[in-house]
N, C-alpha and C positions, 0 to 999 in steps of 0.2 A: 665838546664834552657832554656826555649823556647826563641825564638827571641824577642827582644824588638820591639814593633810596635808602631809607632807614626802616628796616622791617620790624617795627616795634608794635604795630597794631595787634599782632597776635598775642601780645603779652597777657591779655586778659585770660587766655586759655592756658597759661603756663603756671598759674599760681596755686594749683592744687598740689601743694608741696608735701602733703602728708598721705596717710593711707587712704586708698579709695581709687576712684576712676580718674579720668583725665581732669575733671573739674569738681568732683565730689569728694569731700572728706568723710571718712568713716572712723577715724580715731577720736571717738566722742566721749570717752569716760576714762577715769583713772583705772577702773577695772580692766578696760581694754588694754592699757599700756602694760599691765602685768600679765596679760593672758593672750592677747592678739585675736581672740574670737569670743563674741558675746551674742551671736545670732539666735541662740536658744535660751538667753538669759530670762530668769524669772525674778530678778532683783529689780531695783528701782531704775537702773540704766536701761531696762527693757523699754522704757518710754521711747528711746531711739531705736534700739536694736530689735526688739521683739514685742511691740506694744500689745499684741493680743495676749501675751503671757503675763501681763500685769494682774490678771484675775487670780494668779497664784499667790499674790501678796496677802499678808494678813490684813484684816480690816483696820483701817486707820489712814493717816496721812504719812506718806513716805517722801523724803526729800533727799536729793543728792547734789552736793556742790563740788564741782571739779575744776581743776586748772592743770594745764600742761605748759611746760616751757620747752620750746622746740627750736632747733637750729638746723640749718642746711647749708651746704656749700655746693654751688654749681660751677663747674669748670668747662670751658669751651676751648679746645685746642684747634688751631687752624693751620693748614699747610699751604695757604695761598701765597704763591711765590713773591708777590709784589709787596707783602708786608715786610719790607726789607730792614726797617729799623724799629719794628714794633715787637712787643712780646708775642710769642706764638700761643700763649696761654692766657685766657681771661678768666678771672675769678669773681663770682658774685656771692656775697654772703647774705643769707636770708635768715631772719630771726623772728620768732614769735614768743616773747617772754610771757605773754598772757594769752592763753587760748582756752576760754572758759566753756563750761558745760553745766547747765542747771536743769534738774529734772524734779518733777513733783507728780505724785500719783495719789489719788484718794480712792481707796477700795472700800466698797460697802456692798455686802451680799454678792450677787453675781455681777455687779458692775464695778468698773474702775475708770475713773476720769483722770486724764493726764495732761501735763503741760511740759514742754521742753524748750530750752533755749541753747543754741550752740552755733559754732562757726561751720556751717555746712559746706562752705567753699572758701578758698583763699586762706587767709589767716596769718599773714606775715608781711614783713617789709624786706625789700631786696635792695642791695647797694652794690652796683658794679662800678667800682672806683676808677677803673681804667677803661670803661666803656665795653663795647662788644665788637666782634668782627663786622657786623652789619653796619655799624657806625663808622668804622675805620676804612673799610674796603673802598668806598667811593673816593676817599682822599688819597689812599695808597696808589690807586690806578692813575693818578695824575702824572706820576713819574714816568711810567712807560708810554702814556698817551702823549706827553710833551716830547719825550725822546723820539717817538715815531714821527714827530713834526720837525725833527732835526734840531731840537732845542737841547741845550746842555743842562738838563735837570736830572739830578742823581739821587735825591733824598727828599724826605718830608718830615714834618713833625706837627703835633697837635696836642690839645688837651681836651679830654672828654670824660663825662661821667653820666651815670643814669641811676636813678632811684625810683622805686615803685612800691606801692603797698596795695593789698587787696584783702577784702573781708566780705564774705557773704553771711550775714546773720540769719539764722532760721528760728522762727517762732512756731512751735508745733502744738496743736491741741487735738484731742480726740477722745473717744470712748471705747472701752473694751467690754465685752459681754460674754459670760460663761454660759454656753448653751447647755452643757452638762459638765460633769466632773472631768471629762476627757477633752472636750473641744471648746475653744473660745475664739472669738473674732474681734476685729478692730476696724474702726473707720475714723479717719481724721484727715488733717492736712497741715501743711507748713507754709507760712508766709515768709518769703525770702526777700531780704533787703540787701542789695549789693552796692559796694562802693570800691572803686579803684582810683588811685592817685598816681600820677607820674610827674617826675621832675627830672629834666635832663639838660645837659650843657655840651655844646660843641663849639670850641673857640680856639683862637691862636693858631690857625692853620697857616703853615709856612712851607716853602720848598727851598731846597738847596740848588741854586741855579747860578752858573758861571762863577762858582767859588764863593758864594755868599748866600746867607739866609734872607729871604724876602717873601712878601705875600704873592700869591700866584697872579692876582690881577695887576699888581704893580710891575711884576716881571714881564708879563705879556705886553703891558702898555709901553714899557721901555724897549722891548724888542720891536714892537710895532714902530716906534719912533726911529729906531735904527734902520728898519726896512724903508721907511719913508725917506730918510736921508740918503739911503743907497739908491732909491729910485730917482731922487732929484739929481744925484751925481751921474747916474746912467743916462738920464734924459739930457743932462748937460753935455756929456761926451758925444751923444748922438747929434746934438744941435751944432757942434763944431763942424760937422760935415755938411750942414744944410747949404752953405754957399756953393759948394762943389756940385750939389745936386741941381742947383739952379743953372749951372753952366751947361750948354749943349754938349751932351756926351760925357759930362763930368762924372755922372753917377756910374758910368760903365768902366771907368778906369780902375785897374787893380791898385792896391796900395803901393806895390812896387813901381807901377807906372806913375802914380801921383807923386812919388818921391823923385823919380827920374825927371819929371817935368818941373820939379821944384815947388809943387803945390804943398807937399808935406815934408817935414824934415825926417831924418832917420830916427830921431828920438820920438817924434810923434807917431811914426809907423810902429816902432817897437812898443810904445805905450798902448796903442790901439790893439795890436796883436796880443800883447801880454795880458791885457784886460780880458779879452775873449777866452784866451787859454785858461785863465784862472777860473772861468765858468765851465770849463770842459769843452769849449768850442774850438775846433781847428780852423784858423783863419786862412789857411793856405789857399791862394787863388781868389780870395774874397775881393769883390769890387767895393768901391766906396758906398754904393747903394746897399750891398750886403752888410757891410759893417754898420751903417746907419740903422738899417732894419734890425740887426741883431741887438744893438744897444737899446733901441726902443722897446723891443720885445722883452728884454731883460728888465727894463724899467717898468714895463707893464706888470711883469711877474712880481717884482718887488712891491709895487704899488698895491697890487691885489693882495699879496701876502700881508702887507701892513694893515689893510682894511680888515682882512680876516682875523688877524691877531687882535686888533682893537675891538672887534666884535666879540671875540672870545673873552677878552679882558672884562668886558661889561658883564657878561653872563657869569664868568668865574668869580668876579668880585661879589656878585649876589650869592652864588653858591657857597662860597667859602667865608662869608661874613659870620661873625659870632652869632650863635643861635641859642635860645633857651626854650624849654617847654615846661608849662605848668598846666596840668590837665586833671580834672576830676570826672570820673564816669559814674553815674548812678542809675539804678533801675530796681525793679521789684517784680516778683512773680509768685505763683502759688503752685504747690505740689500736693495733689490728692494722694493719700496713703491708705492702703488696706493691709490687714494682717490676719494670720490664722495660727493658732497654737493647738498642738495635739499632745496629750500626755497619756502614758500607758504604763503598764507593769508597776502599778502602785506608785506612780510618779518617779520611778527610777529612770524612765525614758521620757524625754521632752523634745518636741520638734517645733521649731518656730519658723514661720515664713512671713515675708513682708514684700510688698510691691509698691514702689514709689513711681508714680506717673511722671512723664516728662514735665519739667518746669519751663514754661515759656518765659523767657527773660530777655528784655531789650535794655541795653545800656545807652545812655545819652551823654555825649561829650559836653562838658562845661569847660571851655578852653580860655585861659587868660593869655598864655603865650604858646606858640606852636612851632614845631620844626617844619620848615619849608622843604619840599621834596622835588619840585619841578618848576622850571622857569621857561619863559619864551625867549626868543632871540634878542629881545631888548632887555633881558634881565628881570622882567616882571614875574612875580610869583603866580604860577598857574595851579599848583597843588600844594596842600599841606598835609601833615600826618594826622592831626586830630581836629578836623574842622568843627568849629563850635556848633553845637546842635545836632551833629550827625548821630544817627542811631546805629548801633552795632548789635547783631544777634549774639547772645551769649547763653542760649538754652542749656539747661542742665539735663543730661539724658536720664531716661527712666532707668530704674535699677531693681533687680530682684535678688533677695537674699533668702537662704535657707540654712538653718542650723540644727544640729542634733546634740543633745546633752545626755550622757548616760552615767548613772551612778554605779560605778564598778564595785566599790566597797563603801562601807559607811563613811570612811575618811577620804575616799578618792573618787573624783568624777573627771570625765573627759568630755571635751566638746570638739565638734568639727563644724566648719562653716564654708559656704560657697556664695559668692556674689557675682552677678553679671551686670554690666553697664551697657545699655543699648546705644552706644556712641553713634552708630550709623544713622539713627533716626532723628538726630537734631538738625537744625538748619544753619550750622556754622558755615562761613564762607569756604572753609577748607575741609568740609565734610567728605569730599571726594578723596581726601588723603587718609581717610579712616576706612580700614578694610573689613571691619566687623565689630564684634563686641569685645570689651575688656573683661577679664576674669580675675577673681581672687579665690584662693583656697587657703584655709586656715585650720590649724590644729592647736589645742591647748589642754592643759590639765591643771586641776586644783587638788591640793592635799591638805587635810586638816591636821596640823601638828598637835594642837590641843583644841578644846572647845572654843577657845577665843582667838586662836592664831591659825591663819590659813596662808599657804604659799602656793604660787602658781607660776607657770611658764608657758610660752607658746611660740608659734611660728606662723607667718603669713607670707604667701607668695602671690605676687601680682604679675599678670601677663597682659601687656598693653595691646591695643588694636590698631595702632597707627602704621601707615606706610612710611617708607623712607622719605618721601616727598613732604610729609607733614613736619619733619624735624627742622627746626631753625635754632639759632643760637639762644633765643629767649623762650621759645615754646617747643620743648621736646619732652617726650614721654618715654620712660625706660622701664624694663622689667625689673622687679625687685624681689628681695627676700628680707623679711623683717623678723627680728627675734626680740622677744620681750620677757620680762620676769618681774616678780614682786610679791606682794602679799597684802593681807588685810588683817587688822586687829580689831576685835570686837571689844569695845570698852565696857559697855553694858547693854541692856536691852534697847536703849534709846540711841546710842552713838556707836558708830564704827568708822575706822579710818582706812583708806586704801592708799597704797604706794606702789608705783611701778615705773619701769624704765624700758626703753626700746632703742634699738639701733637698726638702721636700714642699709642694706647693701644693694647698690644699683649695678645693673649690667651696662657696661659702656656701649655706646652706639657709635659706629664710624659710618659717616654718610658722605657719599660723593656729591659734590656741589658743582654748579656751573655759574660763573659770573659773566653776564653778557655785556657789561659796560666796557670791559677789556677782556674778550672771550678767553677763558681759561677754566679747565677742570681742576678741581682740588678736593681734598678731604677735610672734613671737620669731625672732631671727636667730642662727644658729649658725655660728661660724667656728673655724678652727684654722690653726696654722702648726707645722711640725716640721722638725728638722734632726738630723743625726747624723754622728759621726766614728767610723770603725772601724780598728782595728789588729790585725794577726794575725801569728803566727809559725808557720811550717810546718817540721816536723822529720821527717827520715827516718832510721830506724835499721835495722841488719841488712841492708844491701844496697839497691840501687836508688838513686833520687834524688828530691828534692822536685819538685813541678811546675815545669817549666822554662819559660822565656820562649818556647821553640820550640813548646811545647804550646798 
């Protein structure tokens, strides 16, 4: 039996479950949830989206406190033929009841100094209550593997589950400077603290063999004992003929001649011949020497099979023993950020640009319990999934964004945005499965119903950059279309409230897979749905006003 392989190490790349690139979240304010595009923002959430545009704020301290509640369902459907008693669909529920964002900017003259805190990556917990195909396939293939050995194994059962959480907190600081009334620039950086946790269980593995449920190791041990007993019986039958082999010419007698001379009875001859026939051997014309040799060879075969099965039982016992995993991965990195803002046409047109450099990020395993994935012939563990102290590259790719805002009417403005994520420039182990950059395109509009009430809506499209070979049951990336709507209410010059909601439609991906432990081609289908609700409070202190509906 080949090693059991649980492909969960790529999980750390699968948890950017919100808007953004493969690992980067860009749904970072309540204003975004109601509009889908903020890349040319000159409000306080520009701390994240367009930091150079913060010089457009009024003088004073501006604060924005945001939270989003987000849910996602991930579904994996597999057509692997040996999952004969398992559900063909696996569902993972991912939730983030708290996804915070905090922004503060102090504007004075031509300068604006800013701080931001948000979940730049990850941001939720996942629960796969019935496991995943990559956990079940190694167990499922025991059925055809044992059957290929001539063993009467027809079914299997098991219990498994997997839970994980991931959050990359970002702490951003920087300064913006207005060169003149049209152009401003920004320089800053983000400190990223990453933490992933995994808990999993794989237990109660049994097979249905010879009409009863049993553990694989116990079944193989029992079959080995039966083979040993068979070998003993075959050797015993062969030894009954040893006295005739010692007689001069006795070994050359046929069974019929031995019977005619009275050395063997008719019943003995019939038994010897019948025994060989049961093994598919035609004993016609066999001499006593031939019969003795045939039974010894059969005994050797049974003895060898018994030893082989006993060796398999030792390894299979280790492979199918109950296992648990308890792992924490932590790491940190730094992201340099620069920005440029251009305004024209008496501020009716605003263009924001931002470039975030690649974040070099290494995660280190802190492992209490681990899944074993490979064993030697004696059943000793040779590999595990999350070796304690192992370092994993989890770089966050560089990204560039550009946004345009245009004030069409006094009460109506529109925005457009474009993002690209330089996925191919990171050092992930599976970067060869990334064919280029991921892209996002967004459109949104705001309309002032009154001086104090604003409504908005928007659309965001994401196009991923991964090849089919990148996609696994835990780490897959899909094209999306996201729609959001909501509004803002200005309470007074100091306070305003934002409210928005969004829903994401994912394009299904059907991927052809090849499982080499019991070679078979099959298809897996990956699906997702996601939704979110955002609430934010904007506060202005020491002069000026919060973002108004007229803006």
